N, C-alpha and C positions, 0 to 999 in steps of 0.2 A: 506396487502401487502407490506413490505417493498421497499423504494426504493432508489435508489443513493442520494439523497439530504439529506435523513433521517439519511444515513448511514454518509452520511460528516458532519452533524451535530452534530450526537452521538459521533461521533470521534475528531472533535473540543472540543466539551465539554471534553472529558475524558481527552486530550492532553493540554487543556487549549491554545487552539490558535485559530483565527476570521479564520473564512472561506477561506476569501480571501490568508490568510499567507498559508493553505493548497492547494488552486489553484497557488500559485506564483508558479515562478524558484527557487524561496530559497533553498539552498542546506543544514544545518543547520543540525543535527544530529535529534535532535526532530521532525523539520517538515518533514524530510524525514520518519521517523519512522511512523508518523500517516499519512502520506499520501500513505506509504506503506498499513498500517492497512487498510484505508479507500479503498483501491483499490483491496486488495485481498476480503474484506468483500463485495463489492463491486459484484464481481463474484461470491462468495462462494454463497451470498444472495438473489442474484436477478437472473432473466435469460438474461439479459442483453448479450450483445455481447463484444470482445475485443475494435469493434470501439465504440460502442456504450459507455460504461466504458470511453474510450478516450476522446471522447466528454462531457462527463461530468467532466471530470480534465484537457482539454483543452489541452490533452496529445495524438499522435497518436497510433492508436491500437498496434502496434510493441513496443512501450514504456512499456504498460499493460501489453503485452506477457512478455516483460523482468522482470516485478514486480513479475509477478507470479510465474513465474519460477526459479528466484532467491530466492523468499522466500519460494520454497518448497525445493530448493537443501540446502539452509540454512540450513530449518529446519531438514532434513533428514542427516547434518553432525553432527547437534549438538547431535543426537540421537546414531550414531554412534561412536562419538567422545565427548562425552560429558565436557572434561575439556579443550577443544577448545575456545578461545577467537573469531574467527575470521577466514576471509578467508585466511588472511593474514600471519595465528600464523605460527610459527618457532621452 
């Protein structure tokens, strides 16, 4: 059975960052991408609630809801508009 801790460790290894960086408040692009990937995987691969995932990442459940929603919306926009580089594309 996959656990949130195992997902965090796998994502850290894949992105070449330490777990304390993943859990930190740092907002560098690489750390944020790794954190979002780990949060998305935690929701998809475990039966953990938003609150449970939030506790595992030292975040409130609404932050987890935002991450999951933002990733879903970003992926939908990429499939509709594959040439766009991001939400602020003009």
